[in-house]
C-alpha positions as CSV (number, residue, x, y, z in Angstrom):
1,X,9.7,-0.3,22.0
2,X,8.3,-3.6,20.7
3,X,11.1,-5.7,18.9
4,X,9.3,-6.2,15.6
5,X,8.3,-2.7,14.7
6,X,9.4,0.3,12.7
7,X,6.6,2.4,13.9
8,X,4.5,3.0,17.0
9,X,2.9,-0.5,16.7
10,X,3.1,-2.9,19.6
11,X,2.6,-6.0,17.4
12,X,4.3,-7.7,14.6
13,X,2.8,-6.0,11.5
14,X,2.9,-7.4,8.0
15,X,4.4,-4.1,6.7
16,X,7.4,-4.5,9.2
17,X,7.9,-8.1,8.1
18,X,7.9,-7.3,4.4
19,X,10.3,-4.3,4.8
20,X,12.6,-6.4,6.9
21,X,12.6,-9.2,4.4
22,X,12.4,-7.4,1.0
23,X,13.9,-4.0,2.1
24,X,11.1,-2.2,0.2
25,X,7.4,-1.6,-0.1
26,X,5.4,-4.8,-0.9
27,X,1.7,-4.8,-2.0
28,X,-0.7,-7.6,-2.3
29,X,-2.9,-7.9,-5.4
30,X,-6.0,-9.9,-4.8
31,X,-7.0,-12.2,-7.6
32,X,-10.1,-14.3,-8.4
33,X,-9.1,-17.5,-10.3
34,X,-12.6,-18.7,-10.7
35,X,-12.4,-21.6,-8.4
36,X,-15.4,-22.9,-6.3
37,X,-15.4,-24.6,-2.9
38,X,-16.2,-28.1,-1.6
39,X,-18.5,-26.5,0.9
40,X,-20.5,-25.1,-2.0
41,X,-20.5,-27.7,-4.7
42,X,-21.9,-30.6,-2.6
43,X,-18.6,-32.4,-1.9
44,X,-18.7,-31.3,1.8
45,X,-21.8,-29.1,1.8
46,X,-23.9,-26.6,0.0
47,X,-24.3,-22.9,0.4
48,X,-20.8,-22.4,1.9
49,X,-20.0,-20.9,5.3
50,X,-23.0,-18.8,6.4
51,X,-21.0,-15.6,6.4
52,X,-19.5,-16.0,2.9
53,X,-20.5,-13.5,0.3
54,X,-21.5,-14.5,-3.3
55,X,-17.8,-13.7,-4.2
56,X,-16.5,-16.2,-1.8
57,X,-14.7,-13.7,0.4
58,X,-13.1,-12.2,-2.7
59,X,-15.0,-8.9,-2.7
60,X,-11.8,-6.9,-3.3
61,X,-10.3,-9.5,-5.7
62,X,-10.2,-9.2,-9.5
63,X,-13.0,-10.0,-11.9
64,X,-13.1,-13.9,-12.6
65,X,-14.0,-13.6,-16.2
66,X,-10.6,-11.9,-16.8
67,X,-7.3,-13.7,-17.0
68,X,-4.9,-13.5,-14.0
69,X,-2.7,-11.1,-16.0
70,X,-5.6,-8.8,-16.8
71,X,-6.8,-8.8,-13.2
72,X,-3.2,-8.0,-12.0
73,X,-2.8,-5.1,-14.3
74,X,-6.3,-3.7,-13.5
75,X,-5.4,-3.6,-9.8
76,X,-1.8,-2.6,-10.3
77,X,-2.9,0.7,-12.1
78,X,-4.7,1.7,-9.0
79,X,-1.9,0.8,-6.6
80,X,0.7,2.5,-8.7
81,X,-0.9,5.9,-7.9
82,X,-0.3,5.3,-4.2
83,X,3.0,3.2,-4.4
84,X,4.8,3.8,-7.7
85,X,7.9,1.8,-6.7
86,X,6.8,-1.4,-5.2
87,X,6.8,-5.2,-5.6
88,X,3.9,-7.5,-5.3
89,X,2.5,-10.6,-3.7
90,X,-0.1,-12.3,-5.9
91,X,-2.9,-13.2,-3.5
92,X,-5.4,-15.9,-4.7
93,X,-8.1,-14.9,-2.4
94,X,-11.6,-15.8,-3.6
95,X,-13.1,-19.2,-2.7
96,X,-10.8,-22.3,-2.2
97,X,-7.6,-21.8,-4.3
98,X,-6.3,-25.3,-4.2
99,X,-9.5,-26.9,-5.2
100,X,-8.9,-27.7,-8.8
101,X,-6.9,-30.3,-10.9
102,X,-3.2,-29.8,-10.5
103,X,-2.8,-28.6,-14.1
104,X,-5.2,-25.8,-13.6
105,X,-3.4,-24.8,-10.4
106,X,-0.1,-24.7,-12.1
107,X,-1.5,-22.7,-15.0
108,X,-2.9,-20.0,-12.7
109,X,0.0,-19.8,-10.2
110,X,2.7,-19.8,-12.9
111,X,0.9,-17.1,-14.8
112,X,1.0,-14.9,-11.7
113,X,4.6,-15.7,-10.9
114,X,5.6,-14.6,-14.4
115,X,4.2,-11.2,-14.0
116,X,6.7,-8.3,-13.5
117,X,7.9,-7.6,-9.9
118,X,5.9,-10.5,-8.4
119,X,8.0,-11.8,-5.5
120,X,5.6,-14.3,-4.0
121,X,2.2,-16.0,-3.7
122,X,-0.4,-16.1,-1.0
123,X,-2.9,-18.9,-1.6
124,X,-6.2,-18.9,0.5
125,X,-7.7,-22.4,0.9
126,X,-9.2,-25.0,3.2
127,X,-7.4,-27.6,5.1
128,X,-9.5,-30.3,3.5
129,X,-8.7,-29.2,0.0
130,X,-5.1,-29.8,-0.6
131,X,-4.1,-33.2,-2.2
132,X,-0.8,-34.9,-1.9
133,X,0.0,-34.0,-5.5
134,X,-0.8,-30.4,-4.7
135,X,1.4,-30.6,-1.5
136,X,4.4,-31.7,-3.8
137,X,3.9,-28.8,-6.1
138,X,3.5,-26.3,-3.3
139,X,6.8,-27.5,-1.8
140,X,8.5,-27.1,-5.1
141,X,7.0,-23.6,-5.4
142,X,8.1,-22.6,-2.0
143,X,11.7,-23.2,-2.9
144,X,11.6,-20.7,-5.8
145,X,9.3,-18.0,-4.5
146,X,7.9,-16.6,-1.2
147,X,4.9,-18.8,-0.7
148,X,2.3,-18.6,2.1
149,X,-0.7,-20.9,2.4
150,X,-3.7,-19.2,4.2
151,X,-5.8,-21.8,6.0
152,X,-9.3,-20.8,7.2
153,X,-9.9,-22.0,10.8
154,X,-12.2,-19.3,12.2
155,X,-12.8,-21.1,15.5
156,X,-11.6,-24.2,17.3
157,X,-15.1,-24.8,18.8
158,X,-17.1,-27.5,17.2
159,X,-20.5,-26.0,18.2
160,X,-19.5,-22.8,16.3
161,X,-18.2,-24.6,13.3
162,X,-21.4,-26.6,13.0
163,X,-23.5,-23.4,13.3
164,X,-21.5,-21.6,10.6
165,X,-21.6,-24.6,8.3
166,X,-17.8,-24.8,8.2
167,X,-17.8,-28.3,6.9
168,X,-14.4,-29.3,8.1
169,X,-13.0,-30.5,11.5
170,X,-10.2,-29.3,13.8
171,X,-8.5,-32.6,13.1
172,X,-8.4,-31.9,9.4
173,X,-7.0,-28.5,10.1
174,X,-4.2,-30.0,12.4
175,X,-3.3,-32.7,10.0
176,X,-2.9,-30.4,7.0
177,X,-0.9,-27.8,9.1
178,X,1.6,-30.6,10.1
179,X,1.9,-31.7,6.5
180,X,2.6,-28.1,5.2
181,X,5.1,-27.4,8.0
182,X,6.8,-30.8,7.4
183,X,7.5,-29.4,3.9
184,X,8.6,-26.1,5.3
185,X,5.7,-24.2,3.8
186,X,4.6,-21.0,5.5
187,X,1.0,-21.0,7.0
188,X,-1.2,-18.1,7.9
189,X,-4.4,-18.9,9.8
190,X,-7.6,-17.0,9.6
191,X,-9.8,-16.6,12.7
192,X,-13.0,-14.6,13.3
193,X,-14.0,-12.8,16.4
194,X,-17.6,-12.3,17.2
195,X,-19.0,-15.5,15.7
196,X,-22.6,-16.1,16.9
197,X,-22.9,-17.0,20.6
198,X,-19.2,-17.3,21.2
199,X,-17.9,-15.8,24.4
200,X,-14.7,-13.8,24.9
201,X,-13.2,-16.8,26.5
202,X,-14.1,-18.9,23.4
203,X,-12.2,-16.4,21.2
204,X,-9.1,-16.4,23.5
205,X,-9.1,-20.2,23.6
206,X,-8.8,-20.2,19.8
207,X,-5.7,-18.0,20.0
208,X,-4.1,-19.9,22.8
209,X,-4.5,-23.1,20.7
210,X,-3.0,-21.6,17.7
211,X,-0.1,-20.2,19.7
212,X,1.0,-23.6,20.6
213,X,1.2,-24.6,17.0
214,X,3.9,-24.0,14.3
215,X,2.2,-21.1,12.4
216,X,4.0,-18.1,10.7
217,X,1.1,-15.7,10.6
218,X,-2.5,-15.0,11.6
219,X,-5.4,-13.0,10.2
220,X,-7.9,-11.7,12.8
221,X,-11.2,-10.7,11.4
222,X,-14.2,-9.1,13.0
223,X,-17.5,-11.0,12.0
224,X,-19.5,-8.8,9.6
225,X,-22.9,-9.5,8.3
226,X,-23.3,-9.1,4.6
227,X,-26.5,-8.8,2.7
228,X,-27.8,-11.9,1.0
229,X,-26.0,-14.4,3.2
230,X,-27.2,-17.2,5.5
231,X,-25.7,-15.3,8.3
232,X,-28.0,-12.3,7.5
233,X,-31.0,-14.7,7.5
234,X,-30.0,-16.0,10.9
235,X,-29.5,-12.4,12.3
236,X,-32.9,-11.2,11.1
237,X,-34.6,-14.3,12.6
238,X,-32.7,-14.4,15.8
239,X,-30.5,-11.3,16.4
240,X,-27.3,-12.3,18.3
241,X,-24.9,-10.0,20.0
242,X,-22.6,-8.1,17.7
243,X,-19.4,-7.0,19.3
244,X,-19.1,-3.3,19.9
245,X,-15.9,-1.5,18.8
246,X,-14.8,-1.4,22.4
247,X,-15.4,-5.1,23.0
248,X,-13.5,-6.0,19.8
249,X,-10.6,-3.8,20.7
250,X,-10.2,-5.4,24.1
251,X,-10.5,-8.9,22.8
252,X,-7.9,-8.3,20.1
253,X,-5.5,-6.7,22.5
254,X,-5.9,-9.7,24.8
255,X,-5.3,-12.0,21.8
256,X,-2.2,-10.2,20.9
257,X,-0.8,-10.5,24.4
258,X,-1.3,-14.2,24.1
259,X,0.5,-14.6,20.8
260,X,4.2,-15.2,20.3
261,X,5.8,-12.0,18.9
262,X,7.4,-13.9,16.1
263,X,3.9,-14.6,14.6
264,X,3.2,-12.0,11.9
265,X,-0.2,-10.2,12.3
266,X,-1.3,-10.2,8.7
267,X,-4.7,-8.6,9.5
268,X,-6.2,-7.2,12.6
269,X,-9.8,-6.2,11.6
270,X,-12.3,-6.8,8.9
271,X,-12.6,-4.8,5.6
272,X,-16.2,-5.1,4.4
273,X,-17.8,-3.6,1.3
274,X,-19.9,-0.7,2.9
275,X,-22.6,-1.2,0.3
276,X,-23.3,-4.7,1.4
277,X,-22.7,-4.4,5.1
278,X,-25.6,-4.9,7.6
279,X,-23.6,-4.9,10.8
280,X,-21.4,-3.7,12.5
281,X,-21.4,-0.3,11.0
282,X,-18.4,0.8,13.0
283,X,-16.2,-1.6,11.0
284,X,-16.4,0.7,8.0
285,X,-14.0,3.1,9.7
286,X,-11.0,0.7,9.6
287,X,-8.3,3.1,10.6
288,X,-10.4,4.2,13.7
289,X,-10.4,0.5,14.8
290,X,-6.7,0.3,14.3
291,X,-6.0,3.4,16.2
292,X,-8.2,2.1,19.1
293,X,-6.1,-1.1,19.2
294,X,-2.9,1.0,19.3
295,X,-4.3,3.3,22.0
296,X,-5.5,0.3,24.2
297,X,-2.2,-1.4,24.0
298,X,-0.4,1.8,25.0
299,X,-2.9,2.4,27.8
300,X,-2.1,-1.1,29.1
301,X,1.7,-0.6,28.5
302,X,1.4,-3.9,26.7
303,X,2.5,-5.6,23.5
304,X,2.2,-8.9,21.4
305,X,3.5,-11.8,23.6
306,X,3.3,-10.1,27.0
307,X,1.1,-12.8,28.4
308,X,2.3,-15.9,26.4
309,X,1.9,-19.0,28.5
310,X,-1.1,-17.9,30.6
């Protein structure tokens, strides 16, 4: 059996990590602090990344016109029905969550940390949007709570990042990762499979690159085309290949084999809003995708880390 599992999984699941660390169920509560993004407000660009929804990838986060506390309790009520005895990670998900004056950041983060049974913070952001003053504060936070900084990378390939209007460079990502790790702050990196015109080898190269860095977790997403986005406009004008469920399954299994087993797999598929989804429709059945990944790893008699170094 794979070392980092308490189930039939052959990869280092977040559920296993949480139960091993906290010895109980941990749930994330996604929050929307009302921040914007330098790739939207003109600092780096306008319009944002071409796949980004109007809610800034915070489709399942709280309502920004409510306080952090109100959002927390709204979502907690729903979660309590499924997990009545749990503790929480407050997840600042929508847009760029370090892109604000330090006093505003402190106000939002501290409000979340003061809520009952909150044991940590996950903060989704961009590598180009963390100031030195913010780094100092994050370092202090990491010493008194379980802190993870989630950095969007998506792809290491410049041609792709230009196409998707990413607005930051690989050098910026590397530089910020080093700064965060120098301060012993945990980092989770987001990547997207199926970006327009990328090959399977392109996607594997992104994972090989990350495996040689000091990261603590990874989120693997499947590209999904959402209504009213620049990506939808591109797809309508010039339809590009959308990965099939079988292709995605095989790519993810290859990526898992190339990742050190200590790296926690925080996410392994997308989770789009069905009402806004254009393609791929198969992504709606999340548990089918997860089961296919499990079955393929079992068929290969493989597991996370089996091919590290190739």
